[in-house]
C-alpha positions in Angstrom: 0.0 0.0 0.0 3.0 2.3 0.5 3.7 2.3 -3.3 0.2 3.5 -4.0 0.9 6.5 -1.7 4.1 7.4 -3.6 2.4 7.1 -6.9 -0.4 9.3 -5.7 2.0 11.9 -4.5 3.9 11.8 -7.8 0.7 12.2 -9.8 -0.5 15.1 -7.6 2.9 16.9 -7.9 2.9 16.3 -11.7 -0.5 17.8 -12.1 0.4 20.7 -9.9 3.5 21.3 -12.0 1.4 21.2 -15.1 -0.9 23.9 -13.8 2.0 25.9 -12.5 3.7 26.0 -15.9 0.8 26.2 -18.3 -1.5 28.5 -16.3 1.4 30.6 -15.0 2.5 31.2 -18.5 -1.0 32.0 -19.7 -1.7 34.3 -16.7 1.6 36.2 -17.3 0.9 36.4 -21.0 -2.6 37.8 -20.3 -1.5 40.3 -17.7 1.6 41.5 -19.6 -0.4 42.1 -22.8 -1.7 45.7 -23.4 -5.1 44.3 -24.3 -5.0 41.6 -21.5 -4.8 38.7 -24.0 -7.8 39.8 -26.2 -5.5 40.0 -29.3 -5.3 36.2 -29.3 -8.7 35.6 -30.6 -8.4 31.8 -30.4 -7.7 31.7 -26.6 -10.0 34.6 -25.7 -13.2 33.3 -27.4 -14.7 32.5 -24.0 -14.1 36.0 -22.9 -16.0 37.3 -25.9 -18.8 34.8 -25.4 -19.2 35.7 -21.7 -19.1 39.4 -22.7 -21.9 38.8 -25.2 -24.0 37.1 -22.5 -23.6 39.9 -20.1 -23.6 42.7 -22.8 -20.2 43.9 -21.8 -18.6 46.8 -23.7 -14.9 47.1 -24.6 -13.8 48.2 -21.1 -15.9 45.4 -19.5 -14.2 42.8 -21.8 -10.8 44.1 -20.8 -11.7 43.9 -17.1 -13.1 40.4 -17.5 -9.9 39.3 -19.4 -7.7 40.8 -16.6 -9.8 39.0 -14.0 -9.4 35.6 -15.7 -5.6 36.3 -16.1 -5.3 37.1 -12.4 -7.2 33.9 -11.5 -5.0 31.8 -13.7 -1.9 33.4 -12.2 -3.3 32.8 -8.7 -3.9 29.1 -9.5 -0.3 28.8 -10.8 1.0 30.4 -7.6 -1.1 28.1 -5.4 0.2 25.0 -7.3 3.8 26.3 -7.0 3.3 26.7 -3.3 2.0 23.2 -3.0 5.0 21.8 -4.9 7.4 23.7 -2.6 5.5 22.5 0.5 5.7 18.9 -0.8 9.5 19.1 -1.2 10.0 21.0 2.0 7.8 18.7 4.1 9.3 15.4 2.7 6.0 14.4 1.0 3.6 15.5 3.7 1.9 18.6 2.6 -1.4 20.3 3.4 -3.5 19.6 0.3 -6.4 21.9 1.2 -4.7 24.8 -0.4 -4.1 22.8 -3.6 -7.8 21.7 -3.5 -8.9 25.3 -3.4 -6.8 26.0 -6.5 -8.2 23.0 -8.2 -11.7 24.2 -7.5 -10.8 27.4 -9.2 -9.5 25.4 -12.2 -12.8 23.4 -12.3 -14.8 26.7 -12.2 -12.8 28.4 -14.9 -12.7 25.3 -17.1 -16.5 24.9 -16.9 -17.0 28.6 -17.7 -14.5 28.2 -20.6 -15.9 25.0 -22.1 -19.4 26.3 -22.4 -18.7 29.0 -25.0 -16.3 26.6 -26.8 -19.1 24.1 -27.2 -21.6 26.8 -28.3 -19.2 28.0 -31.1 -18.5 24.3 -32.1 -14.8 24.8 -31.5 -13.7 21.2 -30.9 -10.0 21.9 -30.3 -10.7 24.6 -27.7 -13.3 22.5 -26.0 -10.8 19.6 -25.9 -8.2 21.8 -24.2 -10.5 23.0 -21.5 -12.0 19.6 -20.9 -8.6 18.1 -20.5 -7.7 20.7 -17.9 -11.0 20.0 -16.2 -10.2 16.3 -16.1 -6.7 16.9 -14.7 -8.2 19.0 -11.9 -10.8 16.4 -11.1 -8.3 13.6 -11.1 -5.9 15.6 -8.8 -8.8 16.4 -6.5 -9.7 12.7 -6.3 -6.1 11.8 -5.6 -5.9 14.4 -2.8 -9.0 12.9 -1.3 -7.5 9.4 -1.6 -4.3 10.6 0.0 -6.1 12.2 2.9 -8.1 9.1 3.6 -5.0 6.9 3.3 -3.2 9.2 5.9 -6.2 9.0 8.2 -6.3 5.2 8.0 -2.6 4.9 8.8 -3.0 7.4 11.6 -5.9 5.5 13.2 -4.0 2.2 12.8 -1.1 3.6 14.7 -3.4 4.9 17.5 -5.2 1.6 18.2 -3.9 0.0 21.3 -2.8 -3.6 21.0 
């Protein structure tokens, strides 16, 4: 059962590293752009679709794009902190912070995949769905790891 725990930790760290690199780059790209990433029409389609739903003007679209860029950068920082905590704590880390970041990933991915499906953009929908599945898988692994740690803790406490 110990090998399952190491494999779980490795998968969680790998997914956290994925979100650190991919979402960190995307968040920095969005926030460093003068138009907050709206010039990349392919990646900002969901911003335009959400803006159409809420009847946002140009300033509203820019604010919405900046908001999503800041959220992506925050998720990347949360994942980087979790990775640092993993290596600092020799494998034992508080996964509640990572779970909060993964909840943000799920929310952003759901909001992003809706407009991609409305516009029949299969490639964009595939990208957001893949990120949604990664976040769901990592959340499940965090829950498994927490229950495994609880079982080993209660097994050590039982008097013989």
